[in-house]
C-alpha positions as CSV (number, residue, x, y, z in Angstrom):
1,X,-17.3,3.8,7.6
2,X,-13.7,3.5,6.9
3,X,-12.1,3.8,3.3
4,X,-9.9,1.9,1.6
5,X,-6.7,3.8,0.6
6,X,-4.2,2.1,-1.7
7,X,-0.5,3.6,-1.3
8,X,2.5,2.7,-3.8
9,X,5.9,3.5,-4.6
10,X,6.0,3.3,-8.4
11,X,8.4,4.0,-11.1
12,X,7.5,6.3,-14.1
13,X,6.9,2.9,-16.0
14,X,4.5,1.6,-13.5
15,X,6.7,-0.9,-11.7
16,X,6.0,-1.3,-8.0
17,X,8.2,-4.4,-7.4
18,X,10.6,-4.4,-4.6
19,X,11.2,-0.7,-4.1
20,X,13.1,-1.3,-1.0
21,X,15.6,-3.9,-2.3
22,X,14.4,-6.9,-0.1
23,X,14.2,-9.3,-3.0
24,X,17.1,-8.6,-5.0
25,X,17.5,-7.8,-8.7
26,X,16.4,-4.3,-9.7
27,X,15.0,-3.7,-6.0
28,X,16.0,-0.8,-3.9
29,X,15.2,1.9,-6.5
30,X,13.1,3.9,-4.2
31,X,16.4,4.6,-2.0
32,X,18.2,6.1,-4.9
33,X,16.1,9.2,-4.6
34,X,15.2,11.8,-1.9
35,X,11.7,12.1,-1.1
36,X,12.0,15.4,1.0
37,X,10.6,16.4,4.2
38,X,7.2,17.0,2.7
39,X,7.4,13.5,1.3
40,X,8.1,12.0,4.8
41,X,5.4,14.1,6.2
42,X,2.9,12.9,3.6
43,X,3.7,9.2,4.5
44,X,3.4,10.0,8.2
45,X,0.2,11.8,8.0
46,X,-1.3,9.1,5.7
47,X,-0.3,6.3,8.4
48,X,-1.8,8.4,11.3
49,X,-5.0,8.7,9.5
50,X,-5.3,4.8,9.2
51,X,-7.0,2.7,11.5
52,X,-5.9,-0.5,10.0
53,X,-3.7,-2.1,7.4
54,X,-4.6,-4.6,4.8
55,X,-1.7,-6.5,3.1
56,X,-1.3,-9.2,0.7
57,X,0.9,-12.1,1.8
58,X,4.3,-11.4,0.2
59,X,4.2,-7.6,1.4
60,X,2.9,-8.9,4.8
61,X,5.9,-11.4,4.8
62,X,8.5,-8.7,4.0
63,X,7.0,-6.2,6.4
64,X,6.8,-8.7,9.3
65,X,10.5,-9.3,8.9
66,X,11.5,-5.7,9.2
67,X,8.9,-3.5,11.0
68,X,9.0,-5.4,14.4
69,X,12.3,-4.1,15.3
70,X,11.6,-0.6,14.3
71,X,9.4,0.6,17.2
72,X,11.8,3.5,18.2
73,X,9.9,6.4,16.7
74,X,6.0,7.3,16.3
75,X,5.7,6.0,12.7
76,X,7.2,2.5,13.6
77,X,5.0,2.2,17.0
78,X,1.9,3.2,14.9
79,X,2.8,0.7,12.2
80,X,3.4,-2.2,14.7
81,X,0.5,-1.5,17.0
82,X,-2.3,-1.0,14.8
83,X,-4.5,-3.9,13.4
84,X,-3.1,-5.7,10.4
85,X,-5.1,-8.0,8.0
86,X,-3.2,-10.1,5.4
87,X,-5.3,-11.8,2.7
88,X,-4.0,-15.1,1.9
89,X,-5.2,-18.6,1.2
90,X,-1.9,-20.3,2.0
91,X,-0.9,-18.4,5.3
92,X,-2.2,-20.1,8.4
93,X,-0.4,-18.2,11.2
94,X,0.6,-14.4,11.2
95,X,3.1,-13.9,14.0
96,X,3.4,-10.2,13.6
97,X,1.4,-8.7,16.5
98,X,-2.2,-7.7,15.9
99,X,-2.5,-9.5,12.7
100,X,-5.3,-11.6,11.4
101,X,-5.4,-13.9,8.3
102,X,-8.4,-13.2,5.8
103,X,-9.2,-16.1,3.5
104,X,-12.8,-15.7,2.9
105,X,-14.5,-13.8,-0.2
106,X,-12.4,-10.5,-0.6
107,X,-15.6,-8.3,-1.2
108,X,-17.3,-9.6,2.0
109,X,-13.9,-9.2,4.0
110,X,-13.1,-6.0,2.8
111,X,-16.7,-4.8,3.3
112,X,-16.7,-6.0,6.9
113,X,-13.5,-3.9,7.5
114,X,-14.9,-0.5,6.1
115,X,-17.8,-1.3,8.6
116,X,-15.6,-2.1,11.5
117,X,-13.3,1.1,11.0
118,X,-14.1,4.7,10.9
119,X,-10.6,5.7,9.8
120,X,-8.7,4.7,6.7
121,X,-7.8,1.0,5.9
122,X,-4.2,1.3,4.1
123,X,-3.0,-0.9,1.6
124,X,0.8,-0.8,0.9
125,X,2.4,-2.6,-1.8
126,X,0.7,-5.8,-2.3
127,X,0.3,-5.5,-6.0
128,X,-1.6,-8.6,-6.7
129,X,-4.1,-7.8,-4.0
130,X,-4.5,-4.3,-5.2
131,X,-5.5,-5.5,-8.6
132,X,-8.0,-7.6,-7.1
133,X,-9.5,-4.6,-4.9
134,X,-9.8,-2.6,-8.0
135,X,-11.5,-5.5,-10.0
136,X,-14.1,-5.5,-7.4
137,X,-14.5,-1.8,-7.1
138,X,-13.3,-1.6,-3.4
139,X,-10.8,1.1,-3.5
140,X,-11.6,4.5,-2.6
141,X,-8.3,6.5,-2.9
142,X,-5.1,5.7,-4.6
143,X,-2.0,7.5,-3.5
144,X,1.1,7.1,-5.8
145,X,4.7,8.3,-4.8
146,X,6.1,8.5,-8.2
147,X,9.8,8.2,-8.5
148,X,11.8,9.4,-11.5
149,X,13.3,6.2,-13.0
150,X,12.4,3.8,-15.7
151,X,13.0,0.3,-14.8
152,X,11.9,-1.4,-18.1
153,X,10.6,-4.4,-16.5
154,X,9.3,-5.9,-13.3
155,X,5.9,-6.3,-11.6
156,X,3.5,-3.5,-12.5
157,X,0.6,-2.0,-10.6
158,X,-1.8,-2.5,-13.1
159,X,-2.1,-5.4,-15.4
160,X,-4.5,-6.1,-18.0
161,X,-7.9,-5.3,-16.8
162,X,-11.4,-6.1,-18.6
163,X,-12.9,-2.7,-17.4
164,X,-11.8,0.8,-17.3
165,X,-11.4,2.3,-13.9
166,X,-12.3,6.1,-13.7
167,X,-10.2,8.0,-11.2
168,X,-10.2,11.7,-10.3
169,X,-6.9,13.6,-9.5
170,X,-7.6,15.5,-6.4
171,X,-4.1,16.5,-5.4
172,X,-0.4,16.8,-6.5
173,X,2.8,17.7,-5.0
174,X,6.3,17.7,-5.6
175,X,8.7,16.9,-2.8
176,X,12.4,16.1,-3.0
177,X,12.8,13.9,-6.2
178,X,9.3,12.4,-6.3
179,X,5.7,13.6,-7.2
180,X,2.8,12.6,-5.1
181,X,-0.5,11.9,-7.0
182,X,-3.8,11.5,-5.0
183,X,-6.6,10.0,-6.9
184,X,-10.3,9.3,-5.8
185,X,-12.4,6.5,-7.3
186,X,-15.1,8.1,-9.6
187,X,-18.3,6.7,-8.7
């Protein structure tokens, strides 16, 4: 049975919006910092442990514009070849190879993916989807790459929640300018 692993680039004040700068405004903040060789290795190992990706529509659309052209290294090849699932009630046709649109009940769809895959199902970005996944107790692990910047505004990873979500810190490391925090869901 696979596990659902959420991975996020996040600022010290919890902002996850547009780390790469594709949306303009305050975006591109992640590229102001060096994540170091260990940070690159962490992201590589994280992807290699995954059997599939689960994405929200907005993140999917951004990735689908950029990643198909990045096939010249093992990271890009794996990213492009692996099965991808995009959660959306508005997207009808997913053009990025190996992508399936999921529009049914989120708990049922994710449960089926966990049964289908033995490795990790990686969720990158997709803040709205991540909030829904946490609300339904579907997240098994949370990987945060924390960047030393305060943006003061922007979409935050966690909004208001009706119920507390207990997590257990299982790993920390500093690499380059960033800190990596790995949490598992306390059951």
